[in-house]
C-alpha positions as YAML, in Angstrom:
chain: A
units: angstrom
residues:
- id: 1
  name: MET
  ca: [58.95, -0.41, 104.68]
- id: 2
  name: GLN
  ca: [62.43, -1.54, 105.69]
- id: 3
  name: ASN
  ca: [63.27, -3.82, 108.57]
- id: 4
  name: PHE
  ca: [64.02, -2.01, 111.78]
- id: 5
  name: THR
  ca: [64.32, -2.75, 115.46]
- id: 6
  name: PRO
  ca: [61.93, -0.59, 117.45]
- id: 7
  name: ARG
  ca: [63.76, -1.15, 120.76]
- id: 8
  name: LYS
  ca: [67.33, 0.10, 121.02]
- id: 9
  name: PHE
  ca: [69.75, -0.81, 123.82]
- id: 10
  name: TYR
  ca: [72.74, 1.03, 125.25]
- id: 11
  name: HIS
  ca: [75.18, 0.70, 128.14]
- id: 12
  name: PRO
  ca: [75.28, 3.83, 130.34]
- id: 13
  name: TYR
  ca: [78.30, 4.88, 132.34]
- id: 14
  name: VAL
  ca: [78.40, 3.23, 135.77]
- id: 15
  name: SER
  ca: [80.23, 5.24, 138.42]
- id: 16
  name: PRO
  ca: [82.21, 3.35, 141.04]
- id: 17
  name: PHE
  ca: [80.80, 5.81, 143.60]
- id: 18
  name: ASP
  ca: [77.13, 5.24, 142.72]
- id: 19
  name: PRO
  ca: [75.25, 4.31, 145.92]
- id: 20
  name: CYS
  ca: [72.54, 2.41, 144.01]
- id: 21
  name: PRO
  ca: [72.91, -0.88, 142.17]
- id: 22
  name: PRO
  ca: [73.72, 0.05, 138.57]
- id: 23
  name: MET
  ca: [71.54, -0.63, 135.56]
- id: 24
  name: THR
  ca: [74.08, -1.90, 133.06]
- id: 25
  name: VAL
  ca: [71.70, -1.96, 130.08]
- id: 26
  name: LYS
  ca: [68.97, 0.58, 129.32]
- id: 27
  name: SER
  ca: [66.54, 0.65, 126.41]
- id: 28
  name: TYR
  ca: [64.28, 3.02, 124.53]
- id: 29
  name: GLU
  ca: [61.75, 2.73, 121.67]
- id: 30
  name: THR
  ca: [61.87, 4.45, 118.32]
- id: 31
  name: PRO
  ca: [58.71, 5.15, 116.29]
- id: 32
  name: PRO
  ca: [58.32, 3.55, 112.84]
- id: 33
  name: HIS
  ca: [58.02, 6.88, 110.99]
- id: 34
  name: LEU
  ca: [61.74, 7.47, 111.60]
- id: 35
  name: TYR
  ca: [62.49, 4.68, 109.13]
- id: 36
  name: MET
  ca: [60.21, 5.94, 106.34]
- id: 37
  name: THR
  ca: [61.93, 8.41, 104.04]
- id: 38
  name: PHE
  ca: [58.53, 9.66, 102.84]
- id: 39
  name: GLN
  ca: [54.95, 8.51, 103.14]
- id: 40
  name: PRO
  ca: [54.27, 6.43, 100.04]
- id: 41
  name: TYR
  ca: [51.13, 7.01, 98.01]
- id: 42
  name: GLY
  ca: [48.35, 4.47, 98.45]
- id: 43
  name: LEU
  ca: [49.28, 3.03, 101.85]
- id: 44
  name: PRO
  ca: [46.62, 0.70, 103.26]
- id: 45
  name: GLN
  ca: [44.37, 2.34, 105.83]
- id: 46
  name: PHE
  ca: [42.57, 1.20, 108.94]
- id: 47
  name: SER
  ca: [38.81, 1.55, 109.09]
- id: 48
  name: PRO
  ca: [37.73, 4.67, 111.03]
- id: 49
  name: GLN
  ca: [36.88, 2.57, 114.11]
- id: 50
  name: GLU
  ca: [40.25, 0.75, 114.01]
- id: 51
  name: ALA
  ca: [42.10, 4.03, 113.41]
- id: 52
  name: LEU
  ca: [40.57, 5.56, 116.55]
- id: 53
  name: CYS
  ca: [41.68, 2.54, 118.59]
- id: 54
  name: ALA
  ca: [45.17, 2.41, 117.06]
- id: 55
  name: GLY
  ca: [45.79, 6.16, 117.10]
- id: 56
  name: THR
  ca: [46.82, 6.28, 113.45]
- id: 57
  name: LEU
  ca: [45.15, 5.83, 110.08]
- id: 58
  name: TRP
  ca: [47.95, 3.76, 108.56]
- id: 59
  name: PRO
  ca: [48.95, 0.28, 109.79]
- id: 60
  name: ALA
  ca: [52.56, 0.94, 108.70]
- id: 61
  name: LEU
  ca: [52.77, 3.69, 111.33]
- id: 62
  name: TYR
  ca: [51.07, 1.70, 114.10]
- id: 63
  name: ASP
  ca: [53.46, 0.82, 116.90]
- id: 64
  name: PRO
  ca: [51.99, -0.43, 120.17]
- id: 65
  name: TYR
  ca: [54.08, -0.11, 123.32]
- id: 66
  name: TYR
  ca: [55.57, -3.27, 124.77]
- id: 67
  name: SER
  ca: [57.10, -3.26, 128.23]
- id: 68
  name: PRO
  ca: [60.86, -3.85, 128.23]
- id: 69
  name: TYR
  ca: [60.45, -5.91, 131.39]
- id: 70
  name: LYS
  ca: [58.11, -8.49, 129.87]
- id: 71
  name: LYS
  ca: [59.21, -10.83, 127.10]
- id: 72
  name: HIS
  ca: [57.07, -10.43, 124.00]
- id: 73
  name: GLU
  ca: [57.14, -12.30, 120.70]
- id: 74
  name: ARG
  ca: [58.16, -9.10, 118.88]
- id: 75
  name: GLN
  ca: [61.32, -8.67, 120.94]
- id: 76
  name: ASP
  ca: [64.04, -10.75, 119.33]
- id: 77
  name: ASP
  ca: [66.84, -8.83, 121.04]
- id: 78
  name: GLN
  ca: [68.62, -9.73, 124.23]
...
C-alpha cells in the first residue's frame, strides 16, 4: 500500500460579513481504500474476533477515527 495522509486540510472562504469568528482551516478524513487501486490477493487478515472489533477483515483497510482537536502520534500535519 502506498503512503497517504488520511487527514486532508483546506481553507474555506471567510466572508467579511460573517457574524461568527471564522474557522480558517477545516479538515476531513479519507478512508484507506481510496488509495488501493485493487484489493491484492493474499492480504493478511484479522482473526474473527479482531475483525469484529475493527469493523474490517483486513488490517490494510482498518482506519480508526482520530479527533482533529486532539494531537495524536499519527498526525504529522499542522
